N, C-alpha and C positions, 0 to 999 in steps of 0.2 A: 187883393193887396197882400194878402198873406200867403207865403211860400214855404215849402219845406223840402229839404234834401238830406239823405242819409249817406255820408261818406263810407267808403270801403272799410274803414277801421272803426266804424260804429258812432262817430260823431254826429250828431244831429244839427242841422243848420236852419234855423228859422228866421225869417225876415219880413218886415212890414214896409214897403216903399211909400214915402211920404213926400211927394214932390214940391211941395211949397214951403219946406224948410231948407236951411243950408247946412244942417248938422246932422251927425249920425251918432247914436248910442250903441255901443256894442259890449255885450256881457258875455263872459264865459262862466256858465252856470253848472256847478257839480251837485249832483243829488246825493249830497252827504252833509251831515251837520252834527250837533251834539247828541242827537238821538242815536247816532251809529256809534258812539264811544262806549267802551267798557269803563267802569266806574274809576278804573286805575288811570284811564287815559283822558278823564274828563277835562276838557279845555283844550285837547290836542288839535281840533280843527281851527280854532280861534288862534292858536299858536302858528299853526302852518299859514294862515291867512297873513299873519304878521311878517313871516319870514319870507314869503314870495317877494316882498317888497325890498329885501335887503341885499340885492346884488346878484347877478347871473354870471355865467362864464365869460360873458363878453362886456358886461355893464356893471358898475357900481350902483349902490343904492342912489348916490348923488346923480350919476349919469341917467338913471332911469327918471328921476324927477326932472332934471334938467331937459331931457328930450321931450317930454310930454308937454312942459311949460313952453318950450320954445314953439310948440305947434299950436298954442293957443287952448290946448285941450285939458280935461280933467281926468284924473286916474284914481280909482278908489277900489275898495272891497268891503264885503260885510259877511259875517258868518251867521247863520240862523240855526234853529233846531233841526231843520230838515234840508237845508241847502247852503252851499257857499258860492259866492259870486265874486268875480273880479272883473270891473268894467271900466271903460273909457267913453268919454263925450267929447267928440272932436268935430271940426268943421269937415264937411263932407270930402274935401280934397285930401284929408289926412287919415281916411278910412283904413288904407293898407298899413300906415304907420301904427295906428292902434292895434290892428291885428298882430303885426310883428312883435310889438312890445309885450302884449298879453301872452303871446306864444312864447317867447323868450322867458317870460317869468315863470310860466307853468312847466316848460320843458327843461330849462337850464338853470334854475335857482341853486346857488352853491350851498346854502345852508351852513356857512362858515361858523366855526365853533366861537370866533370872537364875537361876531354879529349875534349868534344864538344866545350867548351869555348876557350880552347888553340888552336883548329884547326880552328876555326873562324878567329882567329888572323893570323893564317898561310894562310889561303885562301885570307884574305885581302891583306896581304903581296904579295901574288901571283897576284892579281889583280893590285895592284900598280906597281909591277915589269912589268907586262905585258903593263901597260899604258906608261911605259918608254921605250919600245921596239916597236917603230913605224913600223919597217919592219915585225913585227908579227901582230901588231894591226890593221894594214891596211887591212888584209884580213878579219878580222871580219867586218870592216867598209864596205868593198866591198859587203860581203854577205847582210848587212843591206841595203845598197844602191840599190843593184840588186832585193832583195826580201822584198821590203818595204811592210809591212802589212802581211807578211807569217811568220809562226812560225819558219821557219828555218832561218829567218833574225835576230833572237835572239843570243846572244853568249853563250857559254858553261859555263863560269865561273860565270855569273849573275853579279850583281854590288854590292857595299859596302852596299847599303840601304837593298836590298833582303837578302843577308847573315846575316847581323846583326839582321834582324827580325826572321829569322827562329829559331824555338825552337826543342828541343828533341822529343816531340810528333809529330810534323809535319814530321820531318825526318823519324820516325818509321812509322807513317801512310802511308806516301808516298812509303816507301820501301815495306810495306805489301800489296800494291795495285798495284805496277809495278814490282817488284823483285820477280816474283812467278815463280812456277814449269812450268805453260804452257808457260812461256815466257823465258824459259831457253834452251839454246843450250850448251852442253859439247862437245867440239871438241878436239881431240888428234891427234898429228901427230909426228911419230917418230917410234923406235924400241919397239912396244907394240902390242899386239893382240886385236882385238875387243872385244872379249868375255871377256877378262880380264879387259877392261876398263868398260864394261856395269856391270859387277859384282860388281866391286869396287864403281862405280857411285851409283848403286842401294843400295848397303850396307850403304853408308854414307848419302845418300839424299832421303832415303825412306819415312822419316817424312815430307819432304818438300812438301807444297801444295800451294793452293790459286789460285785465277783467276785474270788475269791481266785486268786493266782498260785502257791499253795503246792504241793509235790509235785514240784517241778522235779528234786529230787536222789534221789527215791524210787529204790529198787533200786540205789542206788550200789555199786561193786564194793570188796571188800577187796583192796587191793594185796597185801599180804603182812603176816604178824604177826612180831614180834620182841620180844626182851627190851628193857626199857627201864629205865635206872637213873640216878637223880640224887643226887650225893654231897652229903652233909649231916653236919656235925658234931653228931652226936646220940647220945643213950644208947641208943637203939633203932633197929633196922633195920625199918621198916615196908614191908610187901610184900603183893601180890596175886599169885596164880597161877591161871591158868584158861585158858579159850579162848571163842572164838566159835562159835555153832551155830545153833540153831533159832530161827525167828521166831514172833510172837505168836499166828498162826493155825495153827500146826502141830498135827497131831493127838496129838503126843507130849508136849504140854504138861503134864498131870497126872503123867505119869512124871517129868519134869523137877523139878516140885514135890517129889515124893518123893525122888528122888535129892538134891536140894539140902538137903532136912531131914535125911536119913541122914549127909550128908558132915559139915555144919557147922550145922545148924538149931537146936540146943538143947544142954542140958547132957548129954544121953545121947549126942550125935552122935559119930561116931567121932573126928574130930580134937579135939574138945573133951576126949573122955575121954583119948586118947593123949597129946596134947600138954600139956594142962593137969593134968589129975587123976593120971595115971600118972607122967608125967616131970617135971612141974614147970618145963616149958621156956617157957612163955608165959603172960601174963596174960589176953589176949584172942585169941579165934579164933572165926571164924564163915565162913559161906558165903552166897552170895545169887546170884539169877539176874535177868536184865533181859531181857525179849522185846519187842523193837521190830517194825516192820511187815515189815522184810525180813531181820532178823538178830537174833541174841541173844547173851548173855553169861551164862556161868557162871563164878564167881570165888570164891576163899577168900581171906580177909584174916587176917594176923596180924602181931604185932610181936614182935620177939625180940632179944636182946642179940647183939652181932656174934660172940662166941665160940660162940653156940648155932645160928647161921645154917645151917650144912651139916647139922647133926643134924635140925634142924626140917625143912629142905627134903627130906632123906632120907626122913623118916618120912611126909611129906605125899605125897611121889611114890610110895612104897611102899604106902600105902592107896589111892591113886588107881588104881595098877596092879592091886592086889587086887580092887577093885571092878569094873574094867574087865573082868578076866578071870573073876571068880567071882560077879559080882553082890553084892547085899546079902542078910543073913541074914533069915530068916523073923521073928525078934524085931525085927530093925531095920525090916522093912517095916512091921510092924504099929505099933510106936511112931511112926514117920514119918506114917503115915496118920491115926493119932489126934491127934498135933499138928497136922497140917493142918486136920483137922476142928474141933478146939478153936480155933485160932486164927482160922478162918473165923466160927464162930459168936460168938466174942468181939468180933470187928471190926464185926458186924452190929449191935452195941448202939450204935453211933456213927452219928448222922444224917449226919455228914461223909464218913465211909466208905461209908455206902450212897448218898450223892449222886455220889462219885467213881466207884462201880462202874457206876451208871447212865450217867454221862457217858462213861466210856472205852467201854463197849459201844457206845454211839451214835456215838461219833466214828470208831472203828475197825471199825464195822459187824460186830461180834461178837454171837452169840447171848447173850441175858441169862438166865443160868440161875438157877432158884430155888435156895434153900440145899439142899433135899432132892436136886435134880438134881446140884448140885456134890458132895455127899456120895456120891451113886452113882457118880459118876465118879472119886473118889478111892478108893472101895472096889474099882472094876474094875481098878486098876493091879495088874499082875502082876509077879513077880520079873524075868520075861524082858522086860517092858517097860523096866523100869529099866536092866537090863543092856544093852539095845540103845541107849538114849540115852548111858549110861556109855561105851559103845565108840567114841562120837564125841566127847563133851565131856570125857573124861578120857584120851583117847589121847595119850601123850607127844608124838607128832609135831605135835599141834596146839596144845599148850599154851605159854603164854608167862608171864613174870614181869615184874612192874614192882615196883621198890624204891626207897626213899628211906632214905639213912643213910651211915654210914661204909663204904661197899662200892663196887666197881667191877663193870662187866659180867663182866671176866675172872674175878673172884673169885666172882661169882655162878655162874657156869657151870663152876666147877672140877669 
């Protein structure tokens, strides 16, 4: 059901045929993100993502929106630290229209000075909004704390100073050296045939070329990790605690998935049960992992009242120490595996998720496992595998904390 073709200009087309649906999701994935940005250009990838929607040589921004709405489809984009995606979800009858619009946006965006100045204001407002959302901002602070000195420690949005300085010529130059044919994967999942997608992409993107200069900062080094605190007069202290560790190609990744699920991946997880259900100390607590090409993160987030901070931290650190020393119990292992398998199967009911899975496997040259193969890998995780990764990821010497609220670093470390 999975097929791949490389076009003459270097574009890779990957598809999954799903005959029982009436839709298709198509994504243009460029292997470039904030990790590829020089510090003076921080935020340029996200800025380009915005400008792609602001009009082409043949369509205004409004006409782009009206055309996709008139087809009953959805058009969107996102920028991450390692890739940028422009995608459309449409009825299968409108697959060609989706490819044509996305191609027009990538090849022919005008980047008009008027639109650029307006979008600068929009992005600055987005940055200000982000600053006022501590439960989101703290995750960027955690990445900065855990990956100090590494390019992945930078945020995706950039800051007001870098965004204000960026010019039209700089955006276009950056796009021409990073958003190139050899750096593009077109992924499609749904009721569409591979040859049909290949022919359509080749027709609209045959003139697309260029050689990418991404990857200059790959395998950047983490200088050190340190706690990071931002004082804010608020009711809650929002914090992330965790460490950096394994990369996305490590053989331990399924053990990491299980460990993450057991720590804070659901209502039965250790921290949810102990902090919320048993103690009533927090409303929200969860864990997550992020695996990049050369490094990864495991973090736990929660928000608590200042008077409960040290009780919450003591409980979290005690649970981490127990898992590091003793591993997880057999019933925890079973629940974590079943949760992982359930979330996998539910996610595969979405053509957008299937499309993303295809694209990421191709972008990062990873094996594309079938659902059955993934379930086998989850089932194969042993208690000792989980304890091994816990020994690195939950070791108190490796862990750092990022926090926003009425708190100081000294009080955090008491």
